[in-house]
C-alpha positions as CSV (number, residue, x, y, z in Angstrom):
1,M,13.5,11.8,-17.4
2,T,11.6,8.6,-18.0
3,Y,8.2,7.2,-16.8
4,R,7.7,3.7,-15.6
5,P,4.9,1.9,-13.9
6,A,5.3,1.3,-10.2
7,T,5.9,-2.1,-9.0
8,V,6.4,-3.6,-5.6
9,K,10.1,-3.9,-6.4
10,T,10.6,-0.2,-7.1
11,I,8.4,0.8,-4.2
12,N,10.4,-1.4,-1.9
13,R,13.6,0.1,-3.2
14,G,12.3,3.5,-2.5
15,Y,11.3,2.5,1.0
16,T,14.8,1.0,1.6
17,F,16.6,4.1,0.7
18,A,14.3,6.3,2.8
19,L,14.7,4.1,5.8
20,L,18.5,4.1,5.3
21,G,18.4,7.9,5.1
22,A,16.4,7.9,8.4
23,I,19.0,5.7,10.1
24,F,21.9,8.0,9.1
25,L,20.0,11.2,9.7
26,S,19.0,10.1,13.2
27,T,22.6,10.5,14.3
28,T,23.0,14.1,13.1
29,S,20.9,15.6,15.9
30,I,23.0,13.5,18.4
31,I,26.3,15.0,17.2
32,I,24.8,18.4,16.9
33,R,23.6,18.4,20.4
34,H,27.0,17.0,21.6
35,M,28.6,19.9,19.8
36,T,26.4,22.5,21.5
37,L,26.7,21.1,24.8
38,T,30.4,20.3,24.8
39,Y,31.7,23.4,22.9
40,Q,28.8,25.8,23.1
41,I,29.1,26.5,19.4
42,P,26.4,28.7,18.2
43,A,23.8,27.1,15.9
44,L,24.4,28.9,12.7
45,I,28.1,28.8,12.8
46,L,27.7,25.1,13.3
47,A,25.3,25.0,10.3
48,F,27.8,26.9,8.2
49,W,30.8,24.6,8.9
50,R,28.5,21.5,8.3
51,N,27.8,22.8,4.8
52,V,31.5,23.6,4.2
53,F,32.6,20.1,5.1
54,V,29.8,18.5,3.0
55,V,31.2,20.3,0.0
56,A,34.8,19.6,0.9
57,T,34.0,16.0,1.0
58,L,32.1,15.7,-2.2
59,I,34.4,17.7,-4.6
60,P,37.4,15.4,-4.2
61,A,35.2,12.3,-4.2
62,F,33.5,13.3,-7.4
63,W,36.9,14.2,-9.0
64,I,38.1,10.7,-8.4
65,I,34.9,8.7,-8.9
66,N,33.1,10.5,-11.6
67,K,33.9,14.0,-12.7
68,R,30.6,14.5,-14.7
69,L,28.9,14.9,-11.3
70,L,30.8,18.2,-10.7
71,K,29.0,19.7,-14.0
72,I,25.6,21.3,-14.2
73,Q,23.7,22.8,-17.1
74,R,23.2,26.6,-16.9
75,K,19.4,26.2,-17.1
76,H,19.5,24.5,-13.7
77,L,21.5,27.2,-11.9
78,G,18.7,29.4,-10.7
79,F,16.8,26.5,-9.3
80,L,19.9,25.2,-7.5
81,V,20.5,28.7,-6.0
82,F,16.9,28.7,-4.7
83,F,17.1,25.0,-3.4
84,G,20.4,26.1,-1.6
85,L,18.5,28.9,0.0
86,I,15.9,26.6,1.3
87,V,18.6,24.2,2.6
88,S,20.3,27.1,4.5
89,I,16.9,27.9,6.2
90,F,16.3,24.3,7.0
91,N,19.8,23.8,8.4
92,S,19.4,26.9,10.5
93,F,16.1,26.0,12.0
94,W,17.0,22.4,12.4
95,T,20.3,23.2,14.3
96,L,18.5,25.9,16.5
97,S,15.8,23.4,17.4
98,V,18.3,20.8,18.3
99,S,20.1,23.3,20.7
100,I,16.8,24.5,22.1
101,N,14.7,21.3,22.4
102,G,17.3,18.6,22.7
103,A,18.0,15.9,20.1
104,A,15.0,13.5,20.6
105,V,12.3,16.2,20.7
106,A,13.7,18.3,17.8
107,T,13.8,15.2,15.7
108,V,10.2,14.3,16.3
109,L,9.2,18.0,15.8
110,V,10.8,18.3,12.4
111,Y,8.6,15.6,11.1
112,C,5.5,17.8,11.3
113,S,7.0,18.2,7.8
114,A,5.0,15.1,6.9
115,G,1.8,17.0,6.9
116,F,3.3,20.0,5.1
117,T,4.9,17.8,2.5
118,V,1.6,15.9,1.7
119,L,-0.4,19.1,1.3
120,L,2.3,21.0,-0.6
121,G,3.1,18.0,-2.8
122,W,-0.7,17.9,-3.6
123,W,-0.9,21.7,-4.3
124,I,2.4,22.1,-6.1
125,L,3.5,18.9,-7.6
126,K,-0.1,17.5,-8.1
127,E,0.6,14.4,-6.2
128,Q,-2.3,12.4,-5.1
129,L,-4.0,13.2,-1.9
130,T,-5.4,9.8,-0.9
131,W,-7.3,9.0,2.4
132,V,-4.4,6.8,3.4
133,K,-2.0,9.7,3.3
134,I,-4.4,11.8,5.2
135,V,-4.6,9.3,8.0
136,A,-0.9,9.0,8.0
137,V,-0.5,12.7,8.2
138,F,-2.9,13.0,11.2
139,L,-1.0,10.2,13.0
140,S,2.3,11.9,12.3
141,L,1.0,15.4,13.4
142,G,-0.6,14.1,16.4
143,G,2.5,12.4,17.4
144,C,4.4,15.6,17.1
145,V,1.9,17.5,19.2
146,L,2.4,14.9,22.0
147,V,6.1,14.8,21.8
148,A,6.3,18.6,21.8
149,E,3.7,18.7,24.6
150,A,2.1,21.4,22.7
151,Y,-1.2,20.5,24.1
152,Q,-0.2,22.2,27.4
153,P,-0.8,25.9,27.4
154,S,2.1,26.4,29.7
155,M,4.5,25.2,26.9
156,W,3.5,28.0,24.6
157,N,4.7,30.5,27.3
158,T,7.9,28.6,28.5
159,N,9.2,27.1,25.3
160,L,7.5,29.1,22.4
161,A,10.9,29.6,20.8
162,G,11.5,25.8,20.8
163,I,8.1,25.0,19.3
164,L,8.4,27.6,16.6
165,T,11.8,26.5,15.6
166,G,10.7,22.9,15.6
167,V,7.6,23.6,13.3
168,L,9.6,25.9,11.1
169,S,12.2,23.2,10.6
170,G,9.5,20.9,9.7
171,L,8.1,23.3,7.2
172,S,11.5,23.9,5.5
173,Y,12.2,20.2,5.5
174,A,8.9,19.8,3.5
175,L,10.1,22.4,1.0
176,Y,13.5,20.5,0.8
177,S,11.5,17.3,0.0
178,L,9.5,18.9,-2.7
179,L,12.5,20.5,-4.3
180,G,14.4,17.2,-4.1
181,R,11.6,15.5,-6.0
182,T,11.6,18.5,-8.5
183,A,15.3,18.0,-9.1
184,S,14.7,14.3,-9.8
185,Q,12.1,15.2,-12.3
186,R,14.5,17.6,-13.9
187,G,16.9,14.8,-14.4
188,L,19.5,16.2,-12.1
189,S,21.9,13.7,-10.5
190,P,21.0,13.4,-6.8
191,W,24.6,13.7,-5.8
192,T,25.3,16.8,-7.9
193,T,22.2,18.3,-6.5
194,L,23.5,17.5,-3.0
195,L,26.8,19.3,-3.8
196,Y,25.4,22.4,-5.3
197,T,22.6,22.9,-2.8
198,F,24.8,22.6,0.2
199,G,27.5,24.7,-1.5
200,F,25.0,27.5,-2.1
201,A,23.5,27.0,1.5
202,G,27.1,27.5,2.8
203,V,27.4,30.8,1.0
204,F,24.0,32.1,2.3
205,L,25.0,30.9,5.8
206,L,28.3,32.8,5.6
207,V,26.5,35.9,4.6
208,I,24.1,35.6,7.6
209,N,26.9,35.0,10.0
210,L,28.9,38.0,8.7
211,I,26.0,40.6,8.8
212,P,26.7,42.8,11.8
213,G,24.3,42.7,14.8
214,D,22.4,40.2,17.0
215,F,19.3,40.1,14.9
216,L,19.4,36.2,14.9
217,I,19.9,33.8,17.6
218,G,23.0,31.6,17.1
219,K,24.9,33.7,14.6
220,A,28.4,35.0,14.8
221,M,28.7,38.3,16.6
222,H,31.9,39.2,14.7
223,P,33.8,37.4,11.8
224,G,36.4,36.0,14.3
225,E,33.7,33.9,15.9
226,L,33.5,31.8,12.7
227,M,36.6,30.1,14.1
228,W,34.8,29.3,17.3
229,L,36.5,25.9,17.9
230,G,40.0,27.5,17.6
231,N,42.6,24.9,18.2
232,R,40.2,22.3,19.6
233,W,40.9,19.7,17.0
234,E,38.7,17.1,18.4
235,G,35.7,19.4,17.9
236,W,36.8,20.0,14.3
237,I,37.1,16.4,13.7
238,I,33.7,15.7,15.1
239,L,32.2,18.5,13.0
240,F,34.0,17.0,9.8
241,L,32.5,13.5,10.7
242,L,29.1,15.0,11.1
243,A,29.2,16.3,7.6
244,A,31.2,13.5,5.9
245,I,29.1,10.4,7.2
246,P,25.5,11.1,8.5
247,T,24.8,14.2,6.6
248,L,26.0,12.8,3.3
249,A,24.6,9.4,3.7
250,G,21.4,10.5,5.3
251,F,20.6,13.2,2.7
252,G,22.0,11.1,0.0
253,F,19.7,8.1,0.6
254,Y,16.8,10.3,1.3
255,N,17.3,12.0,-2.1
256,V,17.7,8.6,-3.9
257,S,14.3,7.6,-2.4
258,L,12.8,10.8,-4.0
259,S,13.8,9.2,-7.4
260,Y,11.5,6.3,-6.7
261,L,8.6,7.8,-4.5
262,P,6.5,10.9,-4.4
263,S,8.0,13.4,-1.8
264,S,4.9,13.0,0.4
265,I,5.5,9.2,0.7
266,A,9.3,9.5,1.1
267,N,8.9,12.2,3.9
268,L,6.4,10.1,5.7
269,I,8.8,7.0,5.7
270,V,11.7,8.9,7.2
271,T,9.5,9.8,10.2
272,M,11.1,6.5,11.4
273,E,14.1,8.6,12.4
274,P,12.7,9.8,15.8
275,A,12.7,6.3,17.0
276,F,16.3,5.7,16.2
277,T,17.3,9.3,17.7
278,A,15.2,8.6,20.9
279,V,17.2,5.4,21.6
280,T,20.6,6.9,20.8
281,A,19.8,10.1,22.7
282,Y,18.9,8.1,25.8
283,L,21.9,5.9,25.6
284,L,24.5,8.7,24.9
285,L,23.0,11.9,26.1
286,G,20.7,10.6,28.9
287,E,17.7,12.2,27.3
288,R,14.4,10.7,28.2
289,L,11.0,10.8,26.6
290,T,8.0,11.0,28.9
291,P,5.2,8.3,28.6
292,I,3.1,10.8,26.6
293,Q,6.1,11.7,24.4
294,L,6.6,7.8,23.8
295,I,3.1,7.6,22.7
296,G,3.5,10.4,20.4
297,S,6.6,8.7,18.8
298,I,4.5,5.5,18.4
299,L,1.8,7.5,16.8
300,T,4.3,8.9,14.3
301,L,5.8,5.5,13.4
302,S,2.4,3.9,13.1
303,G,1.6,6.4,10.3
304,V,4.6,4.9,8.3
305,V,3.5,1.3,8.8
306,F,-0.1,2.2,7.9
307,L,1.1,3.9,4.8
308,R,3.2,1.0,3.9
309,V,0.7,-1.6,4.1
310,F,-1.8,0.0,1.9
311,E,0.8,1.2,-0.6
312,T,1.9,-2.3,-1.2
313,K,-1.8,-3.4,-1.7
314,Q,-2.4,-0.7,-4.1
315,V,0.5,-1.4,-6.2
316,K,-0.4,-5.1,-6.3
317,S,-4.0,-4.6,-7.2
318,E,-3.6,-1.6,-9.6
319,P,-0.2,-0.4,-10.7
320,V,0.2,3.4,-10.9
321,T,2.9,5.5,-12.6
322,L,5.6,7.1,-11.0
323,N,8.0,9.8,-12.4
324,V,11.4,8.3,-12.1
325,S,14.5,10.2,-13.0
326,A,16.7,8.9,-15.7
327,Q,19.4,9.3,-13.2
328,E,18.0,7.0,-10.7
329,G,20.8,4.5,-11.1
330,S,23.4,7.1,-9.9
331,S,21.8,7.6,-6.5
332,H,20.3,10.6,-4.9
333,G,22.0,13.0,-2.4
C-alpha cells in the first residue's frame, strides 16, 4: 500500500464514490421489500440467493475483464473468511429489518452504523475522533431514533424485534465498513474482496438455512424451501437483478470510497441513502414517513453536510495523510 497527502481532489473523489454507492444501495431495500411482499420469501433464503447471484455475476465478468481479480494470496484467506462471516450477519439482519420495518424505516435504522463506525474506527483502526465527527454522529443517531420512533415506550413493546434487527444491522454494517477499510490497507482489490466475501457469506447462509429447526426467523424449515420461488421466473429475474445491479454497484462504489476515505467518514456519507429510499418507497410501495420521521431523516442528512463542509476546510488549511490502497485505481467493491 502507499501513502499520499489528502487533497480536495481525492476527498471529492471519495465522497463521489460514497454518494454513488448510496444511490444504488437505496434501491436494494425497495427490491427486497417487493420480494417479501409479493412472494413471501423468507429473509434468510432471499439473503442466500442474493449472495449466490452476486458471485455468479462477478466470476464470468472477472474471467472476461481481468482474470487476476479471481486470485488471492493465501495470507489473506483467513481474513476474507471472517469478512464473509460478517457480511452474512449483515445481510441477514438487513433483510430481516426490511421485512419487519419496511424499506424506508429499515434503511434509516441501518445508519445507526455511523456512530458505531466512528467509535470502532477510533478504537480499532486509530482513526481520528474529531469534534466534527462527534457532532455528525449525534445528528445521525438522533435522526435514527426519530425515524424508528424509539422515543415512544410503546414501540419497545410492539416493535422490539424491528428495532433490534435494525440496530444490529447497523452494528454489522459498521463492522463491514471497518473490514472494508482494512482490506484496502492490505492492498486487496476491492472487487476481489467483494467476490470472496460474498462467496463465503453465501456458504455461511447456506449452512444456516440447512440447519434443522426454527431457531431463527426467516430461515428455511427444510432444504426444499431453498427453492422457494419454484417456477416463478419473474421472481428469479428480479432476485438476479437485485444482485447484479444495485448490490454490486452499491457495495462496489462504497468499497471504492473506502480506498480514499476513513471508514467513519465514508459510512457517514452514505447516510444519504435513506433520503433516496424514502422517496422511492413512497412512489413505488406507498410507504410514508410521519412528520417526525421526516425530521429524523433531515437530521441524518444534515450530519453528512456538516461533515463535508468542515472536511473541505480542514484539507485546504492543513492537509492530512490518508492511507490509500495501491489498488485504488481498480475500484473497490
